[in-house]
KOLTIKOL-128982 format. One record per residue: residue number from 0; residue in three letters; x, y, z of N, C-alpha, C, O, CB in turn. Coordinates in steps of 0.001 Angstrom, whole numbers, plus 500000, padded with zeros to 6 digits. Glycine has a CB too. Layout:
   resi   resn      n.u      n.v      n.w     ca.u     ca.v     ca.w      c.u      c.v      c.w      o.u      o.v      o.w     cb.u     cb.v     cb.w
    NUM    ALA        X        Y        Z        X        Y        Z        X        Y        Z        X        Y        Z        X        Y        Z
...
//
This chain:
   resi   resn      n.u      n.v      n.w     ca.u     ca.v     ca.w      c.u      c.v      c.w      o.u      o.v      o.w     cb.u     cb.v     cb.w
      0    MET   921829   908282   549541   921893   908911   550594   921805   907908   551884   921002   906975   551853   920889   909914   550499
      1    GLU   922584   908105   552931   922658   907362   553895   921631   907596   555060   921537   908774   555404   923892   907441   554248
      2    LYS   920936   906799   555652   919861   907065   556478   920567   907089   557944   921539   906392   558236   918653   905944   556278
      3    LEU   919917   908010   558823   920367   908197   560128   919643   907271   561070   919109   907731   562079   920207   909600   560523
      4    LYS   919602   906004   560789   918747   905082   561636   918901   905005   563198   918032   904566   563951   918979   903745   561153
      5    THR   920164   905509   563592   920399   905574   565077   919733   906688   565512   919287   906592   566655   921840   905644   565508
      6    LEU   919505   907873   564846   919043   909113   565208   917434   908720   565354   916782   909002   566359   919463   910329   564067
      7    ILE   916854   907973   564111   915500   907728   564242   915098   906862   565417   914163   907138   566169   915050   907160   563055
      8    VAL   915863   905805   565517   915733   905049   566668   915666   905608   568069   914871   905261   568943   916686   904256   566635
      9    LEU   916713   906618   568169   916785   907353   569417   915574   908387   569797   915167   908620   570935   918071   908107   569359
     10    PHE   915093   908954   568571   913967   909795   568612   912709   908831   568980   911928   909102   569893   913804   910584   567187
     11    LYS   912624   907881   568309   911434   906869   568675   911418   906477   570341   910400   906575   571026   911665   905356   567720
     12    ALA   912527   906088   570775   912697   905561   572051   912331   906877   573052   911678   906740   574087   914279   904921   572216
     13    HIS   912809   908056   572619   912718   909168   573421   911113   909447   573616   910572   909700   574692   913539   910389   572747
     14    THR   910530   909355   572453   909092   909666   572398   908355   908494   573360   907592   908859   574255   908537   909647   570732
     15    SER   908549   907478   573192   908079   906234   573912   908368   906366   575382   907507   906136   576232   908778   904932   573353
     16    ILE   909577   906736   575661   909889   906757   577255   909135   908209   577633   908666   908292   578768   911817   906752   577683
     17    GLY   909037   909038   576980   908467   910284   577381   906870   910298   577630   906221   910939   578457   908830   911276   576317
     18    ASN   906457   909394   576657   904964   909037   576951   904625   908328   578128   903623   908581   578796   904421   908252   575935
     19    ASN   905657   907217   578457   905424   906503   579453   905746   907421   581040   905186   907192   582112   906310   905200   579152
     20    ILE   906616   908291   580817   906886   909113   581944   905377   909935   582239   904870   909981   583360   908254   910172   581572
     21    LYS   904834   910505   581135   903729   911332   581312   902408   910393   581934   901573   910818   582732   903418   912045   579834
     22    TYR   902449   909118   581396   901518   908125   581743   901664   908005   583212   900727   908280   583961   901736   906800   580995
     23    SER   902915   907566   583681   903309   907279   585104   902819   908367   585897   902272   908155   586979   904832   907116   585315
     24    LEU   903002   909664   585371   902602   910872   586456   901156   911283   586306   900684   912175   587011   903522   912284   586233
     25    SER   900349   910552   585263   899111   911039   585056   898251   911024   586230   897629   912060   586467   898540   910373   584047
     26    GLU   898126   910141   586916   897308   909917   588189   897906   910609   589388   897341   910557   590481   897190   908400   588515
     27    SER   898917   911185   589223   899537   911915   590481   898963   913372   590508   898385   913853   589533   901256   911972   590411
     28    ILE   899138   913980   591572   898735   915349   591711   899763   916436   591169   899583   917642   591340   898471   915582   593160
     29    LEU   900914   915869   590464   902039   916733   589935   901892   916613   588465   901448   915645   587848   903536   916279   590433
     30    THR   902432   918004   587885   902580   917888   586565   903907   917335   586262   904708   917128   587173   902352   919118   585938
     31    LEU   904234   917040   584824   905716   916596   584632   906755   917687   585133   907779   917338   585721   906005   916302   583040
     32    ASN   906504   918827   584920   907565   919942   585258   907495   920147   586844   908513   920400   587487   907215   921458   584421
     33    GLU   906474   920048   587325   906576   920066   588997   907289   918909   589514   908118   919100   590403   905116   920037   589744
     34    PHE   907064   917657   589046   907825   916605   589333   909328   916691   589126   910151   916327   589965   907333   915618   588648
     35    SER   909637   917250   587835   910850   917540   587715   911573   918414   588593   912745   918171   588878   910938   917903   586677
     36    ALA   910984   919382   589028   911568   920415   589851   911678   919672   591130   912803   919565   591618   910714   921786   589945
     37    LEU   910784   919206   591667   910884   918373   592966   912111   917389   592950   912983   917334   593817   909525   917502   593174
     38    GLU   912031   916683   591902   913103   915752   591882   914487   916356   591791   915437   915758   592297   912906   914855   590790
     39    ALA   914624   917333   591268   916074   918085   591155   916451   918459   592566   917550   918150   593026   916052   919528   590179
     40    VAL   915448   919191   593325   915642   919724   594538   915950   918559   595611   916832   918651   596465   914427   920561   594873
     41    TYR   915141   917506   595452   915272   916355   596207   916555   915776   596185   917148   915469   597219   914384   915447   595832
     42    THR   917078   915591   594890   918321   914867   594719   919673   915779   595085   920687   915364   595647   918361   914362   593191
     43    LYS   919442   916966   594673   920732   917880   594877   920494   918804   596095   921503   919421   596434   921056   918844   593513
     44    GLY   919378   919036   596830   919275   919830   597758   918928   921068   597426   918646   921260   596243   920227   919820   598380
     45    ALA   918872   922076   598272   918571   923618   597943   919229   923971   596692   920431   923726   596595   919101   924648   599085
     46    LEU   918626   924497   595749   919196   925169   594455   918751   926473   594264   917639   926905   594566   918849   924447   593215
     47    GLN   919714   927109   593726   919392   928763   593230   918386   928208   591909   918434   927184   591227   921187   929960   592590
     48    THR   917444   929426   591903   916389   929292   590815   917213   929082   589563   916912   928134   588838   915379   930622   590681
     49    GLN   918260   929901   589225   918822   929858   587853   919424   928599   587657   919314   928056   586558   919816   930932   587576
     50    VAL   920160   927964   588742   920572   926508   588509   919476   925452   588213   919558   924598   587330   921290   926032   589720
     51    LEU   918490   925616   589025   917181   924808   588642   916752   924910   587208   916624   923870   586562   915972   925292   589479
     52    ALA   916520   926076   586658   916099   926444   585426   917118   925558   584404   916651   924732   583620   916164   928116   585280
     53    GLU   918283   925777   584490   919173   925214   583532   919186   923612   583674   919268   922878   582690   920612   925840   583738
     54    SER   919100   923158   584955   919061   921691   584924   917857   920941   584348   917836   919817   583848   919210   921255   586230
     55    LEU   916705   921948   584556   915574   921192   583961   915208   921716   582536   914162   921305   582032   914320   921292   584901
     56    LEU   915926   922516   581913   915745   922915   580483   914314   923476   580089   913698   923239   579049   916040   921687   579610
     57    ILE   913908   924308   581199   912670   924875   580765   912921   926436   581030   913754   926791   581863   911349   924226   581585
     58    PRO   912234   927269   580356   912415   928620   580262   912020   929330   581608   911097   928883   582288   911632   929124   579096
     59    ASN   912673   930345   581949   912416   931083   583486   910967   931324   583578   910357   931059   584614   913230   932656   583721
     60    SER   910368   931835   582495   908814   932055   582826   908040   930775   583235   907315   930732   584229   908052   932650   581534
     61    SER   908250   929732   582387   907677   928570   582731   908046   928022   584351   907209   927509   585094   908141   927592   581618
     62    LEU   909254   928220   584645   909728   927758   586132   909138   928528   587093   908749   928089   588175   911242   927857   586402
     63    THR   909051   929810   586685   908473   930725   587762   906972   930330   588093   906564   930407   589252   908532   932289   587262
     64    TYR   906140   929896   587030   904764   929263   587196   904882   928178   588116   904225   928080   589152   904152   928741   585879
     65    VAL   905923   927191   587624   905931   925748   588299   906375   926160   589632   905841   925464   590496   906979   924538   587587
     66    LEU   907122   926999   590070   907593   927239   591447   906520   927958   592183   906395   927794   593397   908915   928050   591483
     67    ASP   905701   928786   591472   904465   929532   592047   903411   928335   592575   902866   928385   593678   903702   930576   590767
     68    MET   903239   927379   591718   902176   926325   592119   902990   925441   593131   902317   925102   594104   901547   925386   590751
     69    LEU   904031   925080   593123   904662   924294   594228   904853   924785   595655   904871   924134   596700   905888   923984   593816
     70    GLN   905016   926320   595409   905026   927064   596767   903547   927158   597307   903274   927070   598504   905672   928610   596606
     71    LYS   902626   927343   596312   901042   927344   596719   900665   926211   597413   899986   926305   598436   900076   927407   595529
     72    SER   901106   924934   596875   900947   923704   597465   901632   923481   598824   901240   922601   599591   901384   922765   596554
     73    GLU   902593   924242   599087   903461   924126   600247   904485   923002   600172   904911   922494   601209   902635   923938   601446
     74    TYR   904851   922640   599084   905863   921577   598582   907180   922306   598775   908107   921708   599321   905633   921079   596947
     75    ILE   907311   923454   598398   908581   924180   598382   908674   925431   599321   907643   925770   599901   908843   924612   596979
     76    THR   909748   926096   599505   909874   927260   599929   910914   928074   599055   911779   927445   598446   910178   927159   601288
     77    ARG   910863   929326   598983   911980   930086   598171   912509   931104   599274   911692   931867   599788   911358   930937   596686
     78    VAL   913808   931142   599648   914380   931975   600314   915558   932543   599789   916213   931994   598903   914542   931509   601360
     79    LYS   915879   933717   600348   917209   934442   599705   918411   933620   600159   918500   933135   601287   917430   936101   600241
     80    ASP   919399   933488   599130   920574   932699   599247   921475   933532   600121   921875   934640   599765   921212   932337   597856
     81    PRO   921772   932996   601225   922643   933736   602290   924030   934081   601753   924737   934813   602444   922834   932836   603609
     82    THR   924471   933636   600621   925825   933788   600189   925554   934953   599052   926557   935587   598725   926549   932278   599614
     83    ASP   924504   935251   598512   924272   936160   597452   922637   936478   597558   921750   935801   597038   924771   935481   595969
     84    ARG   922482   937554   598281   921083   938053   598529   920229   938418   597334   919008   938489   597466   921150   939238   599365
     85    ARG   920824   938653   596164   920199   938807   594952   919536   937490   594352   918741   937533   593413   921187   939355   594048
     86    ARG   919929   936332   594971   919264   935006   594393   918475   934385   595405   918473   934650   596607   920304   933932   593887
     87    GLN   917779   933496   594769   916874   932718   595635   917155   931238   595600   917466   930686   594545   915445   932954   595239
     88    LEU   917040   930534   596839   917250   929167   596753   915711   928451   597010   914838   928875   597768   918442   928731   597877
     89    VAL   915669   927507   596336   914327   926659   596369   914820   925422   597049   915749   924687   596713   913610   926305   594809
     90    GLU   913906   925327   598207   914145   924133   599075   912773   923327   599352   911726   923973   599391   914806   924622   600485
     91    LEU   912760   922112   599519   911714   921181   599672   911151   921256   601161   911920   921106   602111   912239   919754   599305
     92    THR   909964   921462   601319   909503   921426   602580   909305   920029   603137   909695   919094   602437   908332   922156   602625
     93    SER   908791   919793   604218   908457   918360   604758   907516   917630   603855   907695   916519   603355   907792   918412   606197
     94    LYS   906421   918474   603712   905194   918048   602960   905578   917770   601466   904970   916878   600873   904040   919192   603048
     95    GLY   906523   918463   600845   906873   918364   599563   907632   917179   599521   907312   916342   598677   907544   919508   599056
     96    ARG   908803   916899   600451   909532   915650   600469   908478   914370   600537   908645   913389   599812   910552   915671   601753
     97    THR   907560   914454   601320   906705   913267   601536   905772   912972   600135   905477   911848   599729   905718   913567   602915
     98    ILE   905423   914126   599569   904839   913859   598267   905623   913260   597301   905305   912242   596686   904386   914954   597725
     99    PHE   906827   913997   597138   907691   913511   595933   907994   912089   596312   907936   911268   595397   909124   914407   595675
    100    GLU   908299   911678   597486   908748   910193   597801   907560   909165   597454   907796   908035   597026   909158   910033   599465
    101    GLU   906276   909651   597675   905171   908866   597444   904954   908610   595823   904714   907526   595292   903953   909574   598124
    102    ILE   905084   909737   595259   905010   909710   593798   906072   909002   593053   905815   908245   592117   904985   911013   593323
    103    TYR   907361   909273   593507   908375   908647   593028   908475   907120   593153   908989   906447   592259   909370   909219   593553
    104    LEU   908016   906629   594186   908007   905057   594392   907188   904461   593200   907677   903560   592519   907281   904590   595901
    105    GLN   905936   904967   592947   905101   904560   591989   905905   904730   590399   906072   903826   589581   903719   905459   592197
    106    HIS   906304   906096   590280   906936   906223   589043   908272   905470   588804   908629   905186   587661   907134   907578   588845
    107    TYR   908990   905157   589881   910157   904169   589847   909771   902890   589283   910395   902385   588350   910729   903908   591224
    108    ALA   908636   902289   589891   908264   900904   589691   907928   900835   588102   908319   899905   587395   906961   900460   590692
    109    HIS   907239   901811   587676   906674   901925   586334   907699   901912   585235   907692   901229   584211   905883   903160   586230
    110    MET   908705   902921   585699   909855   903004   584695   910677   901813   584694   911150   901498   583603   910760   904175   584962
    111    ARG   910986   900974   585852   911908   899954   585923   911412   898791   585002   912167   897927   584556   912105   899529   587382
    112    LYS   910046   898856   584757   909670   897755   584083   910094   897877   582654   910234   896868   581963   908262   897543   584228
    113    ILE   910307   899109   582180   910866   899437   580853   912372   899092   580960   912879   898286   580180   910616   901010   580442
    114    PHE   913001   899639   581821   914550   899599   581583   915004   898260   582055   916154   897938   581757   915382   900789   582390
    115    ASP   914238   897392   582778   914513   896160   583131   914883   895160   582072   915610   894188   582276   913503   895755   583798
    116    VAL   914320   895477   580912   914530   894735   579715   915982   894648   579475   916439   893746   578772   913821   895345   578547
    117    LEU   916735   895551   580032   918271   895504   579838   918853   894946   581029   918364   895153   582139   918923   896911   579568
    118    SER   920048   894132   580810   920775   893802   582066   921361   894974   582632   921340   896077   582086   921837   892790   581864
    119    GLU   921913   894706   583796   922581   895979   584646   923892   896353   583762   924307   897510   583817   923094   895505   586433
    120    GLU   924609   895308   582874   925601   895765   582208   925215   896469   581059   925953   897388   580703   926406   894830   581941
    121    GLU   924116   896201   580348   923693   896756   579333   923242   898348   579521   923477   899314   578795   922693   895899   578901
    122    GLU   922528   898256   580736   922068   899672   581286   923208   900615   581440   923172   901717   580893   921366   899559   582710
    123    VAL   924189   900242   582140   925464   900928   582144   926139   901430   580649   926547   902564   580397   926422   899934   582850
    124    GLN   926133   900406   579858   926792   900702   578649   925873   901752   577945   926411   902651   577298   927045   899386   577781
    125    LEU   924519   901681   578040   923800   902486   577441   923864   903759   577966   923829   904670   577140   922667   902058   577380
    126    GLN   923954   904068   579200   924398   905243   579788   925661   905926   579329   925757   907137   579130   924516   904989   581059
    127    GLU   926664   904995   579171   927935   905663   578622   927760   905959   577252   928148   907081   576928   929190   904812   578764
    128    LEU   927314   905302   576423   927028   905643   575041   926320   907026   574993   926749   907973   574334   926145   904528   574372
    129    LEU   925201   907050   575750   924331   908226   575497   925397   909451   576024   925522   910480   575359   922719   908121   576420
    130    LYS   926013   909269   577059   926785   910375   577470   927905   910665   576506   928167   911850   576297   927308   910144   578816
    131    LYS   928520   909831   575962   929359   910022   574821   928722   910721   573539   929314   911657   573003   929857   908704   574454
    132    ILE   927708   910327   573137   927052   910967   572020   926612   912506   572507   926684   913483   571762   925735   910026   571547
    133    GLY   926223   912536   573654   925580   913881   574206   926848   914935   574312   926735   916107   573952   924783   913628   575851
    134    LYS   927973   914425   574807   929180   915069   574888   929748   915558   573571   930184   916700   573426   930076   914216   575515
    135    LYS   929721   914661   572641   930149   915102   571216   928977   916138   570582   929334   917126   569941   930329   913660   570190
    136    ALA   927839   915897   570764   926790   916708   570275   927036   918363   571054   926871   919373   570368   925220   915866   570704
    137    GLU   927329   918432   572128   927601   919673   572836   929146   920232   572260   929302   921437   572065   927567   919348   574579
    138    GLU   930084   919410   572049   931150   920018   571453   930883   920596   569980   931389   921666   569644   932221   919044   571457
    139    GLU   930180   919950   569230   929838   920255   567874   929093   921628   567800   929399   922540   567032   928976   919112   567286
    140    VAL   928103   921645   568681   927396   923111   568911   928317   924133   569331   928303   925226   568766   926274   923094   570021
    141    ASP   929237   923845   570413   930115   924650   570827   931094   925249   569804   931366   926450   569795   930709   924024   571769
    142    SER   931645   924293   568882   932684   924518   567940   931861   925435   566622   932343   926364   565974   933390   922900   567454
    143    GLU   930666   924908   566509   929841   925794   565346   929640   927069   565978   929815   928051   565256   928291   925169   564852
    144    THR   929348   927239   567033   928930   928590   567600   930221   929529   567546   930174   930695   567154   928347   928436   569197
    145    CYS   931424   928861   568002   932563   929753   567808   932883   930084   566411   933312   931221   566217   933724   929190   568400
    146    ARG   932745   929257   565355   932956   929576   564019   932170   930643   563671   932647   931631   563113   932735   928526   563172
    147    LYS   930905   930527   563973   929826   931583   563461   930111   932966   564188   929890   933994   563549   928199   931064   563821
    148    ILE   930555   933045   565394   930965   934332   565969   932392   934812   565302   932617   936013   565156   931087   934168   567612
    149    GLY   933194   933967   564968   934463   934387   564404   934344   934926   562864   935259   935573   562356   935448   933156   564488
    150    GLU   933238   934632   562221   933017   934970   560838   932826   936479   560694   932625   936973   559584   931808   934211   560286
//
């Protein structure tokens, strides 16, 4: 039986990086989910709640709680989407932008210590390889789902 060494290495790296992310944010005032939500809105601008949920890969019920906490802290606002009044847009407040930028600078410095073990070329190559694996994994799930539906 062949071993899936690459899978094991990938899972171990994922776990170690995840632990470093949690450590990096442990002294901040944000939880990992709060930080992730602010990062998505900071990077992409105002987002519909459903789009935010899909990009963060967390259940809607958890996202609702996270957004409630961020709104209570005055880091975000939720407004009706002018193009579709049934949907909400999540936007950063100036307070939210300031808090995120402060925390992100420390988080970035911590995470760069890890990724700086790679050269720029290696980091780009790693990104490309992970995207390639991720795309193939998505294709397999999609084709498997289609097969099961057709049965």
